[in-house]
C-alpha positions in Angstrom: 0.1 -0.1 0.2 1.7 3.5 -1.2 2.9 5.5 2.0 1.2 8.8 2.6 2.6 11.5 4.5 1.1 14.1 7.0 2.5 17.5 7.9 2.2 17.2 12.0 2.8 20.9 12.9 3.3 20.6 16.8 2.7 24.3 17.5 0.4 24.1 20.7 3.5 25.5 22.9 4.4 23.9 26.3 6.0 25.7 28.9 9.1 24.0 29.8 12.3 25.1 31.7 14.3 25.4 28.7 15.8 28.8 27.8 13.0 31.5 27.1 9.7 29.2 27.7 10.8 27.1 24.4 8.4 26.2 22.2 8.9 22.3 22.6 8.5 19.0 21.7 10.9 16.7 23.6 13.3 16.4 20.7 13.8 19.8 19.9 12.7 23.4 20.6 12.7 26.8 18.5 12.8 30.3 20.9 13.8 34.3 20.3 17.3 34.6 21.0 16.7 36.5 24.7 17.2 40.0 24.4 19.8 42.5 26.6 17.2 43.3 29.2 15.7 39.5 29.5 14.5 36.2 28.1 11.4 36.1 25.7 8.7 33.7 25.6 7.4 34.6 22.1 8.5 37.3 19.7 6.2 41.0 20.5 7.3 43.1 17.4 5.8 46.5 16.7 6.1 48.5 13.4 4.6 50.6 11.0 3.9 50.0 7.4 6.9 50.0 5.3 9.2 49.5 8.4 12.0 46.7 8.5 12.8 44.7 12.0 15.4 42.6 12.1 15.8 39.6 14.8 16.8 36.1 15.8 15.4 32.8 16.1 17.7 29.9 17.9 17.0 26.2 17.5 18.1 23.9 20.2 18.5 20.0 19.4 17.9 17.7 22.6 18.8 14.5 21.0 22.2 12.8 20.6 21.9 12.9 16.6 22.1 15.4 14.4 18.6 16.9 13.2 18.0 18.9 9.8 15.1 21.1 9.8 13.4 23.2 7.3 12.8 26.8 8.6 10.1 29.0 7.1 7.8 31.8 8.3 3.9 31.1 8.9 0.7 33.0 9.5 -1.3 32.0 12.1 -4.9 30.7 12.6 -7.8 29.0 14.8 -8.2 25.8 14.5 -11.7 24.9 13.6 -12.2 22.1 16.4 -11.4 24.1 19.4 -9.9 27.5 18.5 -6.5 26.4 19.1 -3.7 28.7 17.6 -2.2 27.0 14.7 0.1 27.5 12.0 0.0 27.6 8.1 1.7 24.6 6.4 4.6 25.1 3.7 2.5 24.8 0.9 -0.4 27.5 2.1 -0.5 30.9 0.6 1.0 33.5 3.0 -0.2 36.6 3.6 0.9 38.2 6.8 4.2 37.5 8.6 4.7 34.3 6.5 4.8 36.5 3.5 6.8 39.3 5.3 9.5 37.8 7.1 13.0 36.1 5.3 15.1 33.9 7.2 18.6 33.8 6.6 18.7 30.5 5.5 15.8 28.0 4.9 17.7 24.8 5.8 19.8 24.1 9.4 21.2 21.1 10.5 21.5 21.3 14.3 24.4 18.8 15.8 23.3 16.7 18.7 22.5 18.8 22.0 23.4 21.7 20.6 21.6 25.0 19.0 22.1 27.1 16.0 20.8 30.5 15.8 19.2 32.0 12.4 18.7 35.9 11.9 15.8 36.9 10.0 14.5 40.2 8.9 10.6 41.1 8.9 9.8 43.9 6.3 6.0 45.2 6.7 4.8 46.8 3.5 4.0 50.2 2.9 0.0 49.2 2.1 -0.1 46.8 5.5 -3.7 47.0 7.4 -3.0 48.1 11.1 -3.4 45.7 13.5 -2.2 41.9 15.0 -0.6 39.6 12.8 0.0 36.7 14.5 2.3 34.1 13.2 5.2 31.8 13.8 9.3 30.9 13.0 8.5 27.0 11.9 11.7 24.3 11.9 9.9 21.5 10.4 11.8 18.2 10.8 12.9 17.0 7.1 12.4 13.1 8.6 9.4 11.2 7.8 8.6 9.2 10.7 7.0 6.1 10.2 3.4 5.8 10.9 1.1 2.6 12.0 -2.2 1.7 11.0 -3.9 0.4 8.0 -3.1 3.6 6.0 1.1 3.7 6.9 0.5 7.3 7.4 4.2 8.9 7.6 4.6 12.0 10.4 6.8 15.1 9.8 6.7 16.7 13.0 7.5 20.7 13.3 7.6 23.2 16.1 7.0 27.0 15.8 8.0 30.0 18.1 5.2 32.4 18.0 5.0 35.7 16.5 2.9 38.7 17.7 3.5 41.5 15.3 1.0 44.3 15.8 1.5 47.0 12.9 0.9 50.9 13.5 -2.6 52.3 13.2 -6.3 52.4 14.5 -7.2 49.2 16.5 -10.9 47.8 16.6 -11.9 45.1 18.7 -15.1 43.5 17.3 -16.9 40.4 17.8 -19.6 38.4 16.8 -21.7 35.7 17.6 -24.2 33.9 16.0 -25.8 31.0 14.2 -26.5 29.5 17.6 -28.6 25.8 16.9 -29.7 23.5 20.3 -30.4 20.0 20.1 -31.8 17.7 23.3 -31.2 13.9 23.9 -33.9 13.0 25.6 -34.6 9.8 27.6 -37.5 7.9 26.3 -39.5 7.8 29.4 -40.0 11.4 31.1 -38.4 11.1 34.1 -36.0 8.3 33.8 -32.9 9.3 33.2 -30.9 12.8 32.7 -31.6 14.7 29.8 -29.0 16.9 28.1 -28.8 19.5 25.2 -26.3 20.7 22.9 -25.4 24.2 22.4 -23.6 24.7 18.9 -22.6 28.8 18.0 -19.9 30.5 15.9 -17.9 33.1 17.5 -16.1 35.3 14.9 -13.6 38.1 15.3 -14.2 40.9 12.9 -12.0 43.3 14.4 -8.0 43.8 13.7 -6.7 42.9 17.3 -6.2 39.5 19.0 -9.4 39.0 21.6 -9.8 37.1 24.5 -13.2 36.5 24.8 -15.6 35.6 27.6 -18.9 33.9 26.6 -22.2 33.7 29.2 -24.5 31.1 28.6 -28.3 32.0 29.7 -31.7 30.0 29.7 -35.2 30.8 29.8 -38.1 29.1 30.0 -42.0 29.2 30.1 -43.0 32.5 32.0 -39.5 33.6 32.0 -37.7 31.1 34.6 -33.8 31.2 34.5 -32.9 27.6 33.7 -29.7 28.2 33.1 -26.7 31.2 33.9 -22.9 30.3 33.5 -19.5 31.4 31.8 -18.0 28.8 29.3 -15.0 27.5 29.9 -14.0 26.2 26.5 -13.4 29.5 24.7 -10.1 30.0 23.1 -7.9 32.8 25.1 -6.4 33.8 21.8 -8.8 34.7 18.9 -7.1 36.2 16.2 -8.4 38.3 14.0 -10.2 37.5 11.3 -10.8 33.9 12.5 -14.1 31.9 13.0 -14.1 29.3 14.9 -18.0 26.4 15.5 -18.2 25.5 19.0 -20.6 23.3 21.4 -21.4 23.1 25.1 -22.9 20.4 26.9 -26.1 21.3 29.1 -26.7 18.4 31.4 -30.1 18.6 33.4 -32.2 20.6 30.9 -35.8 20.3 30.8 -37.5 17.2 29.7 -40.4 19.4 29.0 -40.1 23.1 28.6 -40.4 26.0 25.8 -37.9 28.7 26.2 -34.8 30.6 24.9 -31.0 30.0 25.1 -28.7 33.0 24.9 -25.7 33.7 24.4 -23.5 37.1 25.1 -19.9 37.2 23.7 -17.7 40.1 25.0 -13.9 41.3 25.1 -12.9 44.6 26.3 -14.1 47.1 23.9 -17.3 44.8 22.2 -19.9 42.6 23.3 -22.7 40.8 21.2 -25.4 38.4 21.9 -27.5 36.1 20.2 -30.8 33.8 20.5 -32.4 30.6 19.8 -35.5 29.2 20.7 -36.3 25.4 22.1 -39.0 23.1 22.5 -38.1 20.0 24.6 -40.2 16.8 24.6 -39.5 14.1 25.7 -39.9 11.3 23.0 -42.6 9.1 24.7 -44.4 12.3 24.6 -44.2 13.1 21.4 -44.5 9.9 19.9 -48.1 9.2 21.9 -49.2 13.4 20.6 -48.1 12.0 17.1 -49.8 8.8 16.8 -52.9 10.6 19.0 -53.0 13.4 16.5 -53.1 10.4 13.3 -55.6 8.8 15.2 -57.8 11.8 15.2 -57.1 12.4 11.8 -58.4 9.2 10.6 -61.7 9.7 12.9 -62.2 12.9 11.3 -62.0 11.6 7.6 -63.8 8.4 8.2 -66.7 10.8 10.2 -66.7 13.6 7.2 -67.1 10.4 4.6 -70.1 9.0 6.9 -72.0 12.2 6.6 -71.3 12.8 2.7 -72.8 9.3 2.5 -75.8 9.7 4.6 -76.4 12.5 2.9 -76.7 11.0 -0.3 -79.0 8.5 0.0 -81.4 11.1 2.1 -81.5 13.6 -1.0 -84.8 13.6 -3.5 -84.5 12.4 -7.0 -85.0 15.3 -9.1 -88.6 15.4 -10.7 -89.3 15.4 -14.8 -90.1 18.6 -16.2 -93.1 18.2 -18.4 -92.3 19.2 -22.0 -94.7 22.0 -23.4 -97.0 21.1 -25.9 -97.8 23.2 -29.2 -101.7 24.1 -29.0 -103.8 22.9 -31.4 -105.7 25.7 -33.8 -109.2 25.3 -33.8 -111.1 24.5 -37.5 -112.2 28.1 -38.8 -116.3 28.0 -39.9 -117.4 27.8 -43.0 -119.7 30.3 -44.8 
């Protein structure tokens, strides 16, 4: 079977005791070279349109054998599954940091237990939009690790040091929440088992700065009763500009028989938006009985109507024949 190759970007950066809290996967790490003041966990850069910056990235090999890496700059984005911080692959089109940064070399071999420092420049074009342009400097292992399973997947690993670039100009925090949908999972028999509901919604950063959104979920039933009021925890801590994520929240103990509305309110400094969706909680057994009762009622009504039609047809009188008009006879004229 043909071997498939998968690029695995190990960019869920972990905090280690390595230099500058490096992005690390246990075999190698990537991190900014320490400044004269202090170590840096990430690249925090500021520039105006048309300005060029210079900096250095360090690649540390933690194994005992030499490792060869492909170095490149990449744009960042939020994953659709959970909103995690991720970067584009080498084959994808770059529009921000990935297009503006140039490393001194694109290929580097790091000896065992050694570290190599690579300078790079970042030129912000004249027409760059103001605001945040996140990305990363990525070290991609040139080896393809053998995979397992029926498809014989091969894996290429990568580690990247995050780049937080802010281009000078007006900043606009803006957040939207929408496409709210709620689905219920009811027990077959009311009162036996726990009812749960799944709330799905879309969260989007429509501004030009990175946001740390807070999302509140409230639910109200009949007569305005408050059924739920809580702040959600499964929300990305960094929602990047222009990014949209589809998120879900499980509501355990949802009502089994009720009608109401769920509302999601997303907020961040300088912005706040809400969206709602109505719901009808109805146990399966009650719904099935109601449907069956409706069907039986419909059948009985149809039969009753047909019976009335047949009875009215039997008692209806037959129409009488109309007499045919006869022509009057002319009387014979008297002879003289």
